GUTIDREN-299898 format. One record per atom (N, C-alpha, C): x, y, z; atom name. Coordinates in nm, 2 decimals, padded with zeros to 4 digits. Layout:
REM GUTIDREN-299898
xx/yy/zz/name
X/Y/Z/CA
...
This chain:
REM GUTIDREN-299898
xx/yy/zz/name
-00.48/04.95/-00.72/N
-00.55/04.83/-00.73/CA
-00.70/04.85/-00.76/C
-00.76/04.78/-00.86/N
-00.89/04.80/-00.90/CA
-00.99/04.75/-00.79/C
-01.11/04.81/-00.78/N
-01.20/04.78/-00.68/CA
-01.24/04.63/-00.68/C
-01.26/04.58/-00.80/N
-01.30/04.44/-00.80/CA
-01.19/04.34/-00.75/C
-01.07/04.38/-00.79/N
-00.95/04.30/-00.74/CA
-00.94/04.31/-00.59/C
-00.96/04.43/-00.53/N
-00.95/04.45/-00.39/CA
-01.06/04.37/-00.32/C
-01.18/04.37/-00.37/N
-01.29/04.29/-00.31/CA
-01.25/04.14/-00.31/C
-01.20/04.10/-00.42/N
-01.16/03.96/-00.44/CA
-01.06/03.92/-00.34/C
-00.96/04.01/-00.32/N
-00.85/03.98/-00.22/CA
-00.90/03.97/-00.08/C
-00.99/04.06/-00.05/N
-01.05/04.07/00.09/CA
-01.13/03.94/00.11/C
-01.22/03.90/00.02/N
-01.30/03.78/00.03/CA
-01.21/03.66/00.05/C
-01.11/03.65/-00.03/N
-01.02/03.53/-00.02/CA
-00.95/03.53/00.11/C
-00.91/03.65/00.16/N
-00.84/03.66/00.29/CA
-00.93/03.61/00.40/C
-01.06/03.64/00.39/N
-01.15/03.60/00.49/CA
-01.19/03.45/00.49/C
-01.20/03.40/00.37/N
-01.24/03.26/00.35/CA
-01.12/03.16/00.37/C
-01.00/03.20/00.32/N
-00.89/03.11/00.33/CA
-00.86/03.05/00.46/C
-00.85/03.13/00.57/N
-00.83/03.07/00.70/CA
-00.93/02.97/00.74/C
-01.06/03.00/00.71/N
-01.17/02.91/00.75/CA
-01.15/02.78/00.67/C
-01.12/02.78/00.54/N
-01.10/02.66/00.47/CA
-00.98/02.58/00.52/C
-00.87/02.65/00.56/N
-00.76/02.58/00.61/CA
-00.78/02.52/00.75/C
-00.85/02.59/00.83/N
-00.89/02.53/00.97/CA
-00.98/02.41/00.95/C
-01.07/02.42/00.86/N
-01.17/02.30/00.84/CA
-01.09/02.18/00.79/C
-00.99/02.20/00.70/N
-00.92/02.09/00.65/CA
-00.83/02.03/00.76/C
-00.77/02.11/00.84/N
-00.68/02.06/00.94/CA
-00.75/02.00/01.05/C
-00.88/02.04/01.07/N
-00.95/01.99/01.19/CA
-01.00/01.84/01.17/C
-01.00/01.80/01.04/N
-01.05/01.66/01.01/CA
-00.93/01.57/00.99/C
-00.94/01.45/01.06/N
-00.84/01.35/01.03/CA
-00.89/01.26/00.92/C
-00.80/01.17/00.87/N
-00.84/01.08/00.77/CA
-00.94/00.98/00.83/C
-00.93/00.95/00.96/N
-01.03/00.87/01.02/CA
-01.17/00.93/01.02/C
-01.18/01.06/01.03/N
-01.31/01.13/01.02/CA
-01.36/01.14/00.87/C
-01.26/01.17/00.78/N
-01.30/01.19/00.64/CA
-01.34/01.06/00.58/C
-01.27/00.95/00.61/N
-01.30/00.82/00.55/CA
-01.36/00.73/00.65/C
-01.45/00.78/00.74/N
-01.50/00.71/00.86/CA
-01.54/00.57/00.84/C
-01.64/00.55/00.74/N
-01.69/00.41/00.73/CA
-01.59/00.32/00.67/C
-01.52/00.36/00.57/N
-01.41/00.28/00.51/CA
-01.30/00.25/00.61/C
-01.27/00.35/00.69/N
-01.16/00.34/00.79/CA
-01.20/00.24/00.90/C
-01.33/00.24/00.94/N
-01.38/00.15/01.04/CA
-01.37/00.00/00.98/C
-01.41/-00.01/00.86/N
-01.41/-00.15/00.80/CA
-01.27/-00.20/00.78/C
-01.18/-00.11/00.75/N
-01.04/-00.15/00.73/CA
-00.98/-00.19/00.87/C
-01.01/-00.12/00.97/N
-00.96/-00.15/01.11/CA
-01.02/-00.29/01.15/C
-01.15/-00.31/01.12/N
-01.21/-00.44/01.15/CA
-01.13/-00.56/01.07/C
-01.09/-00.53/00.95/N
-01.01/-00.63/00.87/CA
-00.88/-00.66/00.94/C
-00.82/-00.56/01.00/N
-00.69/-00.58/01.07/CA
-00.72/-00.66/01.19/C
-00.82/-00.63/01.27/N
-00.86/-00.70/01.39/CA
-00.88/-00.85/01.36/C
-00.95/-00.87/01.25/N
-00.99/-01.01/01.22/CA
-00.87/-01.10/01.17/C
-00.78/-01.03/01.10/N
-00.66/-01.10/01.04/CA
-00.53/-01.08/01.11/C
-00.53/-00.98/01.21/N
-00.40/-00.94/01.27/CA
-00.32/-01.05/01.33/C
-00.37/-01.14/01.39/N
-00.29/-01.24/01.46/CA
-00.21/-01.32/01.36/C
-00.27/-01.37/01.25/N
-00.20/-01.44/01.15/CA
-00.10/-01.36/01.08/C
-00.14/-01.23/01.05/N
-00.04/-01.14/00.98/CA
00.08/-01.12/01.07/C
00.05/-01.09/01.20/N
00.16/-01.06/01.29/CA
00.26/-01.18/01.30/C
00.21/-01.30/01.30/N
00.30/-01.42/01.31/CA
00.40/-01.42/01.19/C
00.34/-01.38/01.07/N
00.43/-01.38/00.95/CA
00.53/-01.27/00.96/C
00.49/-01.15/01.00/N
00.58/-01.03/01.01/CA
00.69/-01.06/01.11/C
00.65/-01.13/01.22/N
00.75/-01.17/01.32/CA
00.86/-01.26/01.27/C
00.82/-01.35/01.18/N
00.92/-01.44/01.11/CA
01.02/-01.37/01.04/C
00.99/-01.25/00.99/N
01.08/-01.17/00.91/CA
01.14/-01.05/01.00/C
01.11/-01.06/01.13/N
01.16/-00.97/01.23/CA
01.12/-00.82/01.19/C
00.99/-00.81/01.15/N
00.94/-00.68/01.11/CA
00.84/-00.63/01.21/C
00.82/-00.50/01.22/N
00.72/-00.44/01.31/CA
00.58/-00.46/01.24/C
00.49/-00.53/01.30/N
00.36/-00.56/01.24/CA
00.28/-00.43/01.22/C
00.29/-00.34/01.31/N
00.22/-00.21/01.30/CA
00.26/-00.14/01.18/C
00.39/-00.13/01.15/N
00.44/-00.06/01.04/CA
00.39/-00.13/00.91/C
00.40/-00.26/00.91/N
00.36/-00.34/00.79/CA
00.21/-00.32/00.76/C
00.13/-00.32/00.86/N
-00.01/-00.30/00.85/CA
-00.04/-00.16/00.79/C
00.03/-00.06/00.84/N
00.01/00.07/00.80/CA
00.05/00.09/00.65/C
00.15/00.02/00.60/N
00.19/00.03/00.46/CA
00.08/00.00/00.37/C
00.00/-00.11/00.40/N
-00.10/-00.15/00.31/CA
-00.24/-00.11/00.36/C
-00.25/-00.03/00.46/N
-00.38/00.02/00.52/CA
-00.46/00.09/00.41/C
-00.40/00.17/00.33/N
-00.49/00.24/00.22/CA
-00.55/00.13/00.13/C
-00.48/00.02/00.10/N
-00.54/-00.08/00.02/CA
-00.66/-00.15/00.09/C
-00.65/-00.16/00.22/N
-00.76/-00.22/00.29/CA
-00.89/-00.13/00.29/C
-00.86/00.00/00.28/N
-00.97/00.10/00.26/CA
-01.05/00.07/00.13/C
-00.97/00.04/00.03/N
-01.03/00.03/-00.11/CA
-01.07/-00.12/-00.14/C
-01.03/-00.21/-00.06/N
-01.05/-00.35/-00.09/CA
-01.20/-00.38/-00.10/C
-01.24/-00.46/-00.20/N
-01.38/-00.50/-00.22/CA
-01.39/-00.64/-00.25/C
-01.46/-00.72/-00.18/N
-01.47/-00.87/-00.21/CA
-01.52/-00.89/-00.35/C
-01.63/-00.82/-00.39/N
-01.69/-00.85/-00.52/CA
-01.59/-00.82/-00.63/C
-01.52/-00.70/-00.62/N
-01.43/-00.66/-00.72/CA
-01.31/-00.76/-00.72/C
-01.26/-00.80/-00.60/N
-01.15/-00.89/-00.60/CA
-01.19/-01.02/-00.66/C
-01.31/-01.07/-00.64/N
-01.35/-01.20/-00.70/CA
-01.35/-01.19/-00.85/C
-01.39/-01.08/-00.91/N
-01.39/-01.06/-01.05/CA
-01.25/-01.05/-01.10/C
-01.16/-00.98/-01.03/N
-01.03/-00.96/-01.08/CA
-00.95/-01.09/-01.06/C
-00.97/-01.17/-00.96/N
-00.90/-01.30/-00.94/CA
-00.94/-01.39/-01.06/C
-01.07/-01.38/-01.10/N
-01.11/-01.47/-01.21/CA
-01.04/-01.43/-01.34/C
-01.02/-01.30/-01.36/N
-00.96/-01.25/-01.48/CA
-00.81/-01.28/-01.48/C
-00.75/-01.27/-01.37/N
-00.60/-01.30/-01.36/CA
-00.58/-01.45/-01.38/C
-00.66/-01.53/-01.31/N
-00.64/-01.67/-01.33/CA
-00.65/-01.71/-01.48/C
-00.75/-01.66/-01.54/N
-00.78/-01.70/-01.68/CA
-00.68/-01.64/-01.78/C
-00.64/-01.51/-01.76/N
-00.56/-01.44/-01.86/CA
-00.41/-01.43/-01.82/C
-00.38/-01.40/-01.70/N
-00.24/-01.39/-01.66/CA
-00.16/-01.52/-01.68/C
-00.23/-01.62/-01.63/N
-00.16/-01.75/-01.63/CA
-00.12/-01.79/-01.77/C
-00.21/-01.76/-01.87/N
-00.19/-01.80/-02.01/CA
-00.10/-01.70/-02.08/C
-00.12/-01.57/-02.06/N
-00.05/-01.47/-02.14/CA
00.04/-01.38/-02.07/C
00.05/-01.40/-01.93/N
00.14/-01.31/-01.86/CA
00.08/-01.17/-01.82/C
00.17/-01.09/-01.77/N
00.12/-00.96/-01.72/CA
00.07/-00.87/-01.84/C
00.11/-00.90/-01.96/N
00.06/-00.82/-02.07/CA
-00.08/-00.84/-02.10/C
-00.13/-00.96/-02.06/N
-00.27/-01.00/-02.08/CA
-00.36/-00.95/-01.96/C
-00.31/-00.96/-01.84/N
-00.39/-00.92/-01.72/CA
-00.29/-00.89/-01.61/C
-00.31/-00.77/-01.55/N
-00.23/-00.73/-01.44/CA
-00.31/-00.65/-01.33/C
-00.42/-00.72/-01.29/N
-00.51/-00.65/-01.19/CA
-00.46/-00.67/-01.05/C
-00.49/-00.58/-00.97/N
-00.46/-00.59/-00.82/CA
-00.56/-00.68/-00.76/C
-00.51/-00.78/-00.68/N
-00.60/-00.87/-00.62/CA
-00.56/-00.89/-00.47/C
-00.65/-00.95/-00.39/N
-00.63/-00.97/-00.25/CA
-00.65/-00.85/-00.17/C
-00.65/-00.87/-00.04/N
-00.67/-00.76/00.06/CA
-00.56/-00.65/00.05/C
-00.44/-00.70/00.01/N
-00.33/-00.60/00.00/CA
-00.32/-00.55/-00.14/C
-00.41/-00.58/-00.23/N
-00.42/-00.53/-00.37/CA
-00.28/-00.54/-00.44/C
-00.23/-00.66/-00.45/N
-00.10/-00.68/-00.52/CA
-00.12/-00.72/-00.66/C
-00.04/-00.66/-00.75/N
-00.05/-00.70/-00.89/CA
00.06/-00.81/-00.92/C
00.03/-00.90/-01.02/N
00.12/-01.00/-01.06/CA
00.26/-00.94/-01.10/C
00.26/-00.83/-01.17/N
00.38/-00.76/-01.21/CA
00.47/-00.72/-01.09/C
00.40/-00.67/-00.99/N
00.47/-00.63/-00.86/CA
00.53/-00.76/-00.80/C
00.46/-00.87/-00.79/N
00.51/-00.99/-00.74/CA
00.63/-01.04/-00.82/C
00.62/-01.03/-00.95/N
00.73/-01.08/-01.03/CA
00.86/-01.00/-01.00/C
00.85/-00.87/-00.98/N
00.96/-00.79/-00.94/CA
01.02/-00.83/-00.80/C
00.93/-00.85/-00.71/N
00.97/-00.89/-00.57/CA
01.04/-01.02/-00.57/C
00.98/-01.12/-00.64/N
01.04/-01.25/-00.65/CA
01.18/-01.25/-00.72/C
01.19/-01.17/-00.83/N
01.32/-01.16/-00.90/CA
01.42/-01.10/-00.81/C
01.39/-00.99/-00.74/N
01.49/-00.93/-00.65/CA
01.52/-01.02/-00.54/C
01.43/-01.09/-00.49/N
01.45/-01.18/-00.38/CA
01.55/-01.30/-00.42/C
01.53/-01.35/-00.54/N
01.61/-01.45/-00.59/CA
01.75/-01.41/-00.62/C
01.77/-01.28/-00.63/N
01.91/-01.22/-00.65/CA
01.97/-01.17/-00.52/C
01.90/-01.20/-00.41/N
01.94/-01.16/-00.28/CA
01.98/-01.28/-00.20/C
02.08/-01.27/-00.11/N
02.12/-01.38/-00.02/CA
02.01/-01.41/00.08/C
01.91/-01.33/00.09/N
01.80/-01.36/00.19/CA
01.72/-01.48/00.15/C
01.73/-01.52/00.02/N
01.66/-01.64/-00.02/CA
01.71/-01.76/00.06/C
01.84/-01.76/00.09/N
01.89/-01.87/00.17/CA
01.86/-01.85/00.32/C
01.87/-01.73/00.36/N
01.84/-01.70/00.51/CA
01.70/-01.74/00.55/C
01.60/-01.72/00.46/N
01.47/-01.75/00.49/CA
01.41/-01.88/00.43/C
01.50/-01.94/00.34/N
01.46/-02.06/00.28/CA
01.34/-02.05/00.18/C
01.33/-01.93/00.12/N
01.22/-01.90/00.02/CA
01.28/-01.89/-00.12/C
01.24/-01.98/-00.21/N
01.29/-01.99/-00.34/CA
01.17/-01.98/-00.44/C
01.19/-01.92/-00.56/N
01.09/-01.90/-00.65/CA
01.13/-01.93/-00.79/C
01.05/-01.98/-00.87/N
01.07/-02.00/-01.01/CA
01.03/-01.88/-01.09/C
01.12/-01.80/-01.14/N
01.09/-01.67/-01.20/CA
01.08/-01.69/-01.35/C
01.07/-01.81/-01.40/N
01.05/-01.83/-01.55/CA
00.92/-01.77/-01.60/C
00.93/-01.73/-01.72/N
00.81/-01.67/-01.78/CA
00.73/-01.78/-01.86/C
00.67/-01.87/-01.78/N
00.59/-01.98/-01.84/CA
00.46/-02.00/-01.76/C
00.37/-02.09/-01.82/N
00.25/-02.11/-01.76/CA
00.26/-02.17/-01.62/C
00.35/-02.27/-01.60/N
00.37/-02.33/-01.47/CA
00.41/-02.23/-01.36/C
00.51/-02.15/-01.39/N
00.55/-02.05/-01.29/CA
00.45/-01.95/-01.26/C
00.37/-01.90/-01.36/N
00.27/-01.80/-01.34/CA
00.15/-01.87/-01.26/C
00.12/-01.99/-01.29/N
00.01/-02.06/-01.22/CA
00.04/-02.07/-01.07/C
00.17/-02.11/-01.04/N
00.21/-02.13/-00.90/CA
00.21/-01.99/-00.83/C
00.25/-01.89/-00.91/N
00.25/-01.75/-00.85/CA
00.11/-01.70/-00.81/C
00.01/-01.73/-00.90/N
-00.12/-01.68/-00.87/CA
-00.18/-01.76/-00.75/C
-00.15/-01.89/-00.74/N
-00.20/-01.97/-00.63/CA
-00.15/-01.92/-00.50/C
-00.03/-01.87/-00.50/N
00.02/-01.80/-00.38/CA
-00.04/-01.67/-00.35/C
-00.05/-01.59/-00.46/N
-00.10/-01.45/-00.45/CA
-00.24/-01.44/-00.39/C
-00.33/-01.54/-00.42/N
-00.47/-01.53/-00.37/CA
-00.48/-01.57/-00.23/C
-00.37/-01.61/-00.16/N
-00.38/-01.65/-00.02/CA
-00.33/-01.53/00.06/C
-00.41/-01.50/00.17/N
-00.38/-01.39/00.26/CA
-00.24/-01.41/00.32/C
-00.21/-01.53/00.36/N
-00.08/-01.55/00.43/CA
00.04/-01.52/00.33/C
00.02/-01.56/00.20/N
00.12/-01.53/00.11/CA
00.13/-01.38/00.08/C
00.02/-01.31/00.08/N
00.03/-01.17/00.06/CA
00.12/-01.10/00.17/C
00.10/-01.16/00.30/N
00.18/-01.11/00.41/CA
00.33/-01.14/00.39/C
00.36/-01.26/00.33/N
00.50/-01.30/00.31/CA
00.56/-01.21/00.20/C
00.48/-01.18/00.09/N
00.53/-01.10/-00.01/CA
00.55/-00.96/00.04/C
00.46/-00.91/00.13/N
00.48/-00.77/00.18/CA
00.61/-00.77/00.27/C
00.63/-00.88/00.35/N
00.75/-00.88/00.43/CA
00.88/-00.89/00.34/C
00.87/-00.96/00.24/N
00.99/-00.97/00.14/CA
01.01/-00.83/00.08/C
00.91/-00.76/00.04/N
00.92/-00.63/-00.01/CA
00.99/-00.53/00.08/C
00.94/-00.53/00.21/N
01.00/-00.45/00.31/CA
01.15/-00.48/00.34/C
01.18/-00.61/00.35/N
01.31/-00.65/00.38/CA
01.41/-00.61/00.26/C
01.36/-00.63/00.14/N
01.44/-00.60/00.02/CA
01.48/-00.45/00.01/C
01.38/-00.37/00.04/N
01.40/-00.22/00.03/CA
01.49/-00.18/00.14/C
01.47/-00.23/00.26/N
01.56/-00.19/00.38/CA
01.70/-00.23/00.35/C
01.72/-00.35/00.29/N
01.86/-00.39/00.26/CA
01.92/-00.31/00.15/C
01.84/-00.27/00.05/N
01.89/-00.19/-00.06/CA
01.91/-00.04/-00.02/C
01.82/00.01/00.05/N
01.83/00.15/00.10/CA
01.86/00.15/00.25/C
01.98/00.13/00.29/N
02.01/00.10/00.43/CA
01.97/00.21/00.52/C
01.97/00.34/00.48/N
01.94/00.45/00.57/CA
01.80/00.44/00.62/C
01.71/00.37/00.55/N
01.57/00.37/00.59/CA
01.55/00.30/00.73/C
01.63/00.21/00.76/N
01.62/00.13/00.88/CA
01.65/00.23/01.00/C
01.73/00.33/00.99/N
01.76/00.42/01.10/CA
01.67/00.54/01.11/C
01.57/00.55/01.02/N
01.48/00.66/01.02/CA
01.37/00.64/01.14/C
01.30/00.75/01.17/N
01.19/00.74/01.26/CA
01.09/00.65/01.20/C
01.00/00.59/01.28/N
00.90/00.50/01.23/CA
00.81/00.57/01.13/C
00.76/00.69/01.17/N
00.67/00.76/01.08/CA
00.73/00.79/00.94/C
00.86/00.83/00.94/N
00.92/00.85/00.81/CA
00.94/00.73/00.73/C
00.98/00.62/00.80/N
01.00/00.49/00.73/CA
00.87/00.44/00.67/C
00.76/00.45/00.75/N
00.63/00.41/00.70/CA
00.59/00.49/00.57/C
00.61/00.62/00.58/N
00.58/00.70/00.46/CA
00.66/00.67/00.34/C
00.78/00.64/00.35/N
00.87/00.60/00.23/CA
00.83/00.47/00.18/C
00.82/00.37/00.27/N
00.79/00.23/00.23/CA
00.65/00.23/00.17/C
00.55/00.30/00.22/N
00.42/00.31/00.16/CA
00.42/00.37/00.02/C
00.51/00.47/00.00/N
00.52/00.53/-00.13/CA
00.58/00.43/-00.23/C
00.68/00.36/-00.18/N
00.74/00.26/-00.27/CA
00.64/00.15/-00.31/C
00.56/00.11/-00.21/N
00.45/00.01/-00.24/CA
00.35/00.06/-00.34/C
00.32/00.19/-00.33/N
00.21/00.25/-00.41/CA
00.26/00.30/-00.55/C
00.39/00.34/-00.55/N
00.44/00.41/-00.67/CA
00.54/00.32/-00.75/C
00.65/00.29/-00.68/N
00.76/00.22/-00.75/CA
00.85/00.15/-00.65/C
00.85/00.02/-00.66/N
00.93/-00.07/-00.58/CA
01.08/-00.03/-00.59/C
01.12/00.01/-00.71/N
01.26/00.04/-00.74/CA
01.30/00.18/-00.70/C
01.21/00.26/-00.65/N
01.25/00.40/-00.62/CA
01.35/00.42/-00.51/C
01.44/00.52/-00.53/N
01.55/00.55/-00.44/CA
01.49/00.63/-00.33/C
01.56/00.65/-00.22/N
01.51/00.73/-00.11/CA
01.48/00.87/-00.16/C
01.57/00.93/-00.24/N
01.55/01.06/-00.29/CA
01.42/01.07/-00.37/C
01.40/00.97/-00.46/N
01.28/00.97/-00.54/CA
01.15/00.95/-00.45/C
01.16/00.86/-00.35/N
01.05/00.84/-00.27/CA
01.01/00.96/-00.19/C
01.11/01.04/-00.14/N
01.08/01.16/-00.07/CA
01.00/01.26/-00.16/C
01.03/01.26/-00.29/N
00.96/01.35/-00.38/CA
00.82/01.30/-00.41/C
00.81/01.17/-00.41/N
00.68/01.12/-00.46/CA
00.58/01.11/-00.34/C
00.62/01.11/-00.22/N
00.52/01.07/-00.11/CA
00.41/01.17/-00.09/C
00.42/01.29/-00.14/N
00.31/01.38/-00.13/CA
00.22/01.38/-00.26/C
00.25/01.30/-00.35/N
00.16/01.29/-00.47/CA
00.02/01.24/-00.43/C
-00.08/01.31/-00.49/N
-00.22/01.28/-00.46/CA
-00.27/01.20/-00.59/C
-00.26/01.07/-00.58/N
-00.30/00.98/-00.69/CA
-00.38/00.86/-00.64/C
-00.40/00.85/-00.51/N
-00.48/00.74/-00.46/CA
-00.62/00.78/-00.44/C
-00.71/00.69/-00.48/N
-00.86/00.72/-00.47/CA
-00.93/00.59/-00.43/C
-01.05/00.61/-00.38/N
-01.13/00.50/-00.33/CA
-01.25/00.46/-00.42/C
-01.28/00.54/-00.52/N
-01.39/00.51/-00.61/CA
-01.36/00.39/-00.69/C
-01.46/00.31/-00.72/N
-01.44/00.20/-00.81/CA
-01.39/00.24/-00.94/C
-01.45/00.34/-01.00/N
-01.40/00.40/-01.13/CA
-01.39/00.55/-01.11/C
-01.27/00.61/-01.12/N
-01.25/00.76/-01.10/CA
-01.34/00.84/-01.20/C
-01.40/00.94/-01.15/N
-01.48/01.04/-01.23/CA
-01.43/01.18/-01.20/C
-01.50/01.28/-01.26/N
-01.46/01.42/-01.24/CA
-01.47/01.46/-01.09/C
-01.55/01.39/-01.01/N
-01.57/01.43/-00.87/CA
-01.49/01.34/-00.78/C
-01.41/01.26/-00.83/N
-01.32/01.17/-00.75/CA
-01.22/01.25/-00.67/C
-01.21/01.22/-00.54/N
-01.11/01.28/-00.45/CA
-00.99/01.20/-00.45/C
-00.87/01.27/-00.47/N
-00.74/01.20/-00.46/CA
-00.67/01.23/-00.34/C
-00.60/01.13/-00.28/N
-00.53/01.14/-00.16/CA
-00.38/01.11/-00.18/C
-00.30/01.15/-00.08/N
-00.16/01.11/-00.08/CA
-00.15/00.97/00.00/C
-00.12/00.87/-00.07/N
-00.12/00.73/-00.01/CA
-00.03/00.73/00.12/C
00.08/00.79/00.11/N
00.17/00.79/00.23/CA
00.11/00.86/00.35/C
00.04/00.97/00.33/N
-00.02/01.04/00.44/CA
-00.13/00.95/00.51/C
-00.20/00.87/00.43/N
-00.30/00.78/00.49/CA
-00.23/00.67/00.57/C
-00.12/00.62/00.51/N
-00.05/00.51/00.58/CA
00.01/00.56/00.71/C
00.07/00.68/00.72/N
00.12/00.74/00.84/CA
00.01/00.76/00.94/C
-00.10/00.81/00.89/N
-00.22/00.84/00.98/CA
-00.26/00.71/01.05/C
-00.27/00.60/00.97/N
-00.31/00.47/01.02/CA
-00.21/00.42/01.12/C
-00.08/00.44/01.09/N
00.03/00.40/01.19/CA
00.01/00.46/01.32/C
-00.03/00.59/01.32/N
-00.05/00.66/01.45/CA
-00.19/00.65/01.51/C
-00.27/00.56/01.45/N
-00.40/00.53/01.51/CA
-00.38/00.42/01.61/C
-00.42/00.44/01.73/N
-00.39/00.34/01.84/CA
-00.47/00.21/01.82/C
-00.57/00.21/01.73/N
-00.64/00.09/01.71/CA
-00.56/-00.01/01.62/C
-00.45/00.04/01.56/N
-00.37/-00.04/01.48/CA
-00.27/-00.12/01.56/C
-00.27/-00.10/01.69/N
-00.17/-00.17/01.77/CA
-00.19/-00.33/01.75/C
-00.08/-00.40/01.72/N
-00.09/-00.54/01.69/CA
-00.15/-00.62/01.80/C
-00.21/-00.73/01.76/N
-00.27/-00.82/01.86/CA
-00.15/-00.89/01.94/C
-00.16/-00.88/02.07/N
-00.05/-00.93/02.16/CA
-00.06/-01.08/02.19/C
-00.17/-01.14/02.15/N
-00.19/-01.28/02.18/CA
-00.08/-01.37/02.12/C
């Protein structure tokens, strides 16, 4: 072994443990401290109404909140205001090809809602919950969809529908531990609503989630599912019991 190579190996051996310990010693709550605190405040402020909706669908509120918690970290009122304006003006007239921005606290795209509504209308649950949607591709249907999408309560309803649809489609998810279920459902929410359990297992360690308004060379990417699971295990996320 050459001397330079030997020195490099020794230096790496000395530094690697330190880097590893430093990474493991910090939780997402510490790394994302200010955003984490604001997101928790958002849950505290809205939790009671959200929990009532989740209860109507017989879902665990803490799991549901954890699934969208990364979106709460990134949510910006100013950005949402601009994106709502663009969606109202462009999506309603031209559909998702014209505008497909994420809007609302749960950062839902019109194209995502279209998929959820379509799957719901092909499910018997539409009768069970008395929820029916016009999935036509026209101005009237798109306008009604956007009016729902900009409301916080409807975002909770859509999230509940999303969870119910996946659990019914991928029946094994219901029997999983809560941590694993949150990780897979969060991955489906972030990556692909139509993903199978096998695909979701592969995707959940993907680092593609970021908090910057516009990604740059210095942008840090995270695994969306890891943040969701960390939020689920944060005791401050315990649902409001009132």
